[in-house]
Backbone bond lengths (Angstrom), bond angles and torsions (degrees), N, CA, C in turn:
res aa  C-N    CA-C-N  psi(-1)  N-CA   C-N-CA  omega(-1)  CA-C   N-CA-C  phi
1 M - - - 1.437 - - 1.522 109.91 -
2 N 1.282 113.98 144.92 1.447 120.29 178.58 1.524 109.33 -88.67
3 Q 1.316 116.48 115.69 1.457 120.19 -177.17 1.526 112.59 -85.42
4 N 1.351 117.21 -18.50 1.461 119.87 -179.04 1.526 111.88 -76.25
5 G 1.293 117.75 -26.27 1.459 122.13 179.71 1.525 112.12 76.31
6 Y 1.291 116.77 158.06 1.469 125.41 177.40 1.524 113.07 47.61
7 G 1.282 119.76 46.26 1.459 124.35 173.60 1.514 114.89 66.83
8 G 1.283 119.40 32.30 1.466 122.19 175.79 1.514 113.54 88.72
9 L 1.299 120.39 4.41 1.459 123.66 178.83 1.520 109.65 -82.24
10 R 1.349 115.98 120.73 1.461 120.30 179.90 1.517 109.42 -123.46
11 F 1.298 116.26 143.16 1.454 122.10 178.67 1.523 107.38 -127.57
12 T 1.338 115.98 116.07 1.466 119.18 -178.50 1.520 109.50 -114.96
13 L 1.297 115.84 151.04 1.456 122.25 178.99 1.530 111.22 -111.19
14 S 1.330 116.98 32.47 1.453 119.53 -173.93 1.536 111.99 -65.89
15 G 1.309 120.10 -40.32 1.460 121.48 -179.72 1.511 112.61 -81.17
16 L 1.302 117.81 -18.52 1.457 121.91 -176.85 1.524 112.16 -78.23
17 G 1.303 118.18 -24.41 1.463 122.45 -178.45 1.520 112.33 -61.30
18 F 1.315 118.02 -39.30 1.459 122.24 179.19 1.523 110.64 -61.73
19 W 1.319 116.72 -46.69 1.466 121.09 -178.07 1.533 111.74 -67.83
20 I 1.310 116.82 -37.12 1.472 119.81 177.26 1.525 109.87 -65.28
21 T 1.331 117.50 -42.21 1.458 121.58 177.74 1.527 110.86 -63.14
22 L 1.321 117.27 -42.72 1.460 121.69 179.10 1.528 111.30 -62.81
23 L 1.328 117.16 -43.81 1.469 120.88 177.08 1.521 111.51 -64.82
24 A 1.313 117.45 -38.07 1.466 120.73 178.96 1.524 110.77 -65.07
25 I 1.325 117.52 -41.34 1.470 120.96 178.13 1.529 110.29 -64.59
26 A 1.336 116.95 -42.91 1.465 120.28 178.55 1.524 110.63 -63.42
27 W 1.318 117.72 -40.92 1.464 121.89 179.93 1.532 110.64 -65.24
28 L 1.332 116.22 -42.92 1.462 120.31 179.04 1.527 111.83 -64.79
29 L 1.342 117.30 -40.97 1.461 120.02 177.72 1.527 110.67 -64.05
30 G 1.333 116.68 -37.37 1.460 120.42 176.63 1.513 111.87 -65.94
31 M 1.309 117.15 -37.44 1.471 121.75 179.99 1.535 110.99 -68.29
32 V 1.318 116.83 -34.54 1.456 121.18 -177.65 1.534 110.67 -78.60
33 G 1.318 117.82 -15.73 1.457 121.41 -178.72 1.508 113.24 105.83
34 L 1.311 117.09 12.51 1.462 121.56 179.30 1.533 111.12 -107.53
35 G 1.323 115.92 35.13 1.465 120.05 178.57 1.517 112.03 -63.73
36 W 1.337 116.27 -30.32 1.464 119.84 177.61 1.520 111.46 -60.56
37 L 1.329 116.57 -32.35 1.459 121.44 178.97 1.526 110.15 -66.26
38 V 1.323 115.65 -42.64 1.463 120.13 178.58 1.522 109.87 -65.43
39 K 1.339 117.57 -43.94 1.463 121.51 -179.47 1.527 111.20 -63.59
40 S 1.328 117.32 -42.13 1.466 119.59 179.48 1.525 110.94 -66.85
41 F 1.316 117.98 -34.65 1.461 121.03 176.73 1.532 110.16 -65.53
42 I 1.335 116.84 -40.83 1.472 120.38 178.94 1.531 110.19 -65.83
43 V 1.335 117.54 -40.10 1.465 121.10 177.22 1.527 110.12 -63.53
44 L 1.318 117.38 -41.58 1.460 121.52 178.88 1.532 111.16 -62.24
45 I 1.317 116.72 -44.41 1.468 120.36 178.09 1.526 110.23 -63.44
46 G 1.345 116.56 -40.60 1.463 120.72 177.72 1.521 112.07 -61.27
47 L 1.333 116.81 -42.61 1.459 120.25 177.44 1.521 112.06 -65.18
48 L 1.319 116.46 -39.23 1.468 119.50 178.85 1.526 111.65 -64.93
49 I 1.318 117.00 -28.79 1.463 120.37 178.92 1.534 110.80 -83.17
50 L 1.347 117.71 -40.80 1.458 121.14 -174.84 1.528 113.92 -78.36
51 T 1.319 118.01 -31.09 1.459 120.34 -176.32 1.534 113.39 -59.11
52 P 1.331 121.09 -46.98 1.465 119.20 177.80 1.534 112.96 -64.80
53 V 1.317 117.40 -33.46 1.466 119.97 179.24 1.525 109.92 -66.68
54 I 1.333 116.88 -45.77 1.459 120.55 178.72 1.528 110.57 -64.96
55 A 1.324 117.48 -40.51 1.467 121.11 178.61 1.526 111.13 -63.27
56 F 1.313 117.76 -38.59 1.463 121.43 178.97 1.526 110.71 -62.08
57 F 1.332 117.09 -47.95 1.458 119.83 -179.22 1.528 111.62 -69.02
58 A 1.333 118.14 -34.41 1.463 120.96 176.37 1.523 110.64 -65.65
59 F 1.326 117.57 -40.21 1.462 120.94 177.81 1.526 111.33 -65.37
60 R 1.332 117.76 -40.76 1.465 120.73 177.67 1.525 111.19 -63.57
61 W 1.339 116.91 -39.14 1.458 120.55 178.19 1.531 110.18 -64.62
62 W 1.345 117.15 -45.30 1.455 121.54 179.48 1.524 111.05 -63.08
63 L 1.324 116.57 -43.22 1.453 120.70 -179.43 1.521 111.22 -64.78
64 G 1.330 117.32 -38.62 1.462 120.83 177.49 1.520 112.18 -63.04
65 R 1.329 117.37 -31.95 1.461 120.76 179.59 1.523 112.55 -82.54
66 N 1.331 119.41 -28.91 1.461 122.00 -171.36 1.523 115.15 -109.16
67 L 1.312 118.98 -10.76 1.455 120.37 179.86 1.521 109.45 -82.13
68 V 1.319 116.20 126.57 1.462 122.11 -178.90 1.520 108.06 -114.66
69 E 1.319 115.88 128.28 1.463 121.53 174.57 1.519 106.76 -120.97
70 A 1.346 115.64 110.15 1.458 120.89 -173.88 1.527 109.73 -148.44
71 P 1.344 117.48 166.08 1.466 120.08 177.77 1.528 111.65 -80.48
72 C 1.305 115.19 151.98 1.468 122.07 174.86 1.538 107.46 -68.42
73 P 1.342 119.08 136.17 1.466 119.95 -179.72 1.532 113.33 -69.62
74 V 1.326 117.97 -13.35 1.458 120.64 -178.75 1.530 111.48 -95.72
75 C 1.343 117.17 -52.47 1.470 119.98 -173.29 1.525 113.89 -113.18
76 E 1.333 118.04 -0.52 1.474 123.54 177.85 1.532 114.19 65.84
77 T 1.317 118.65 16.55 1.465 121.11 175.24 1.521 108.73 -77.93
78 R 1.342 117.18 129.82 1.470 121.00 179.76 1.524 109.66 -77.47
79 S 1.329 115.16 132.98 1.458 121.04 175.53 1.528 108.24 -146.79
80 A 1.301 116.51 176.08 1.463 121.33 -175.86 1.520 110.14 -124.27
81 G 1.327 115.38 149.49 1.453 121.85 177.78 1.515 110.28 -157.53
82 I 1.320 116.62 169.74 1.460 123.27 179.85 1.526 108.53 -99.85
83 N 1.334 117.23 135.53 1.467 121.93 178.43 1.518 110.98 -51.46
84 G 1.345 116.79 136.65 1.457 121.76 176.95 1.514 114.24 83.04
85 T 1.313 118.75 10.41 1.469 120.95 179.97 1.520 110.39 -117.10
86 Q 1.321 115.82 173.64 1.458 122.44 175.89 1.518 108.72 -118.79
87 L 1.333 116.06 148.81 1.453 120.89 177.66 1.512 109.61 -153.52
88 R 1.312 115.83 172.44 1.461 121.70 175.32 1.521 108.18 -110.96
89 C 1.323 115.59 140.96 1.458 120.36 177.56 1.526 108.19 -64.45
90 P 1.336 118.45 130.87 1.461 119.61 -178.79 1.530 113.22 -69.08
91 N 1.333 117.64 -18.28 1.464 120.28 -177.63 1.529 111.85 -93.07
92 C 1.341 117.70 -54.51 1.468 120.45 -174.77 1.527 113.56 -102.23
93 G 1.320 119.06 -12.54 1.460 122.34 177.82 1.517 114.01 80.42
94 E 1.334 118.33 10.29 1.465 122.13 179.45 1.527 110.25 -68.88
95 A 1.350 116.07 136.75 1.465 120.29 176.92 1.524 108.26 -75.24
96 L 1.341 115.69 128.55 1.468 121.15 -176.54 1.513 109.91 -128.34
97 R 1.325 116.10 152.34 1.456 121.35 170.20 1.524 107.39 -118.51
98 V 1.326 115.57 147.36 1.460 121.13 -177.20 1.527 107.30 -106.22
99 E 1.322 115.88 118.20 1.463 121.34 178.83 1.516 109.56 -143.93
100 K 1.316 116.76 136.94 1.464 123.80 173.17 1.519 113.12 51.43
101 G 1.309 117.57 39.31 1.453 121.66 174.43 1.516 115.17 79.45
102 A 1.331 119.03 17.60 1.466 121.56 179.60 1.528 109.09 -146.21
103 F 1.338 114.96 164.45 1.458 121.90 176.48 1.523 109.22 -99.93
104 Y 1.335 116.17 137.07 1.456 122.19 176.96 1.515 108.63 -127.64
105 R 1.349 116.24 144.86 1.459 120.79 178.78 1.519 109.96 -69.32
106 I 1.321 116.06 144.13 1.460 121.45 173.02 1.525 105.95 -97.00
107 T 1.317 116.21 113.51 1.465 119.96 -178.49 1.520 109.97 -100.31
108 P 1.334 117.56 143.83 1.469 120.34 177.52 1.533 110.21 -65.73
109 P 1.336 117.59 157.59 1.471 120.09 178.80 1.530 111.22 -58.01
110 G 1.331 116.22 138.18 1.462 121.17 -179.97 1.511 113.54 90.85
111 T 1.309 118.55 -5.49 1.457 122.17 179.12 1.522 109.19 -95.28
112 I 1.316 115.88 134.56 1.458 120.41 176.88 1.521 107.50 -99.08
113 D 1.320 116.06 120.62 1.464 121.97 -179.82 1.524 108.13 -101.25
114 V 1.315 116.47 124.21 1.460 121.72 -175.21 1.517 109.17 -112.03
115 Q 1.325 116.09 136.22 1.463 121.93 173.95 1.527 107.26 -97.38
116 A 1.312 118.10 123.38 1.460 122.24 178.75 1.516 109.77 -79.04
117 V 1.336 115.63 138.96 1.455 122.37 178.83 1.516 107.76 -121.56
118 E 1.328 116.58 128.29 1.459 120.74 -179.29 1.526 109.00 -88.61
119 I 1.340 115.85 127.92 1.462 121.89 178.97 1.518 107.38 -114.05
120 K 1.324 115.41 127.89 1.458 119.77 179.87 1.526 109.22 -81.53
121 A 1.321 115.88 134.42 1.451 121.45 179.41 1.517 110.16 -78.45
122 K 1.339 115.07 143.49 1.459 120.14 177.05 1.526 108.86 -87.33
123 P 1.311 117.11 150.06 1.464 118.90 174.31 1.531 110.11 -62.24
124 I 1.312 117.96 157.31 1.466 123.47 -174.65 1.532 110.86 -62.50
125 E 1.332 117.92 -37.81 1.463 120.41 -178.38 1.529 111.20 -61.57
126 E 1.338 117.06 -44.49 1.471 120.84 -179.66 1.512 111.58 -66.94
127 A 1.321 117.99 -36.72 1.456 121.65 179.97 1.513 111.23 -67.38
128 Q 1.359 118.95 -35.54 1.470 122.10 -178.91 1.526 111.05 -73.84
129 E 1.343 118.17 -28.77 1.455 121.79 -179.32 1.520 111.50 -71.00
130 E 1.297 119.31 -27.37 1.466 122.38 -178.08 1.451 111.84 -81.78
């Protein structure tokens, strides 16, 4: 004989008992005049749920503004860093600082660091006309 009935289909209310008890306690507190306690508990639970979500999106916004992905000025290997920090190039080991969306070499005191500028030569005809 089948003891479960209806072809093995069973319906249990095991998880529902907790929620019914919770609602009954909230209803009783409201009846006694402590509804503010229930409301403050709901607000507290809401804050505990919303705070990590807001923090996650705030962190993503901050990271999008401060994460710099650029080539190393020495070996041209692309790497990433946070604005205002220092790091070493993973390829050549050069000490770099991250400022204004680019990587700059950190030179020891007394060293003059020069940036090379490429100048295009004019054809001879144009140079003679000037």
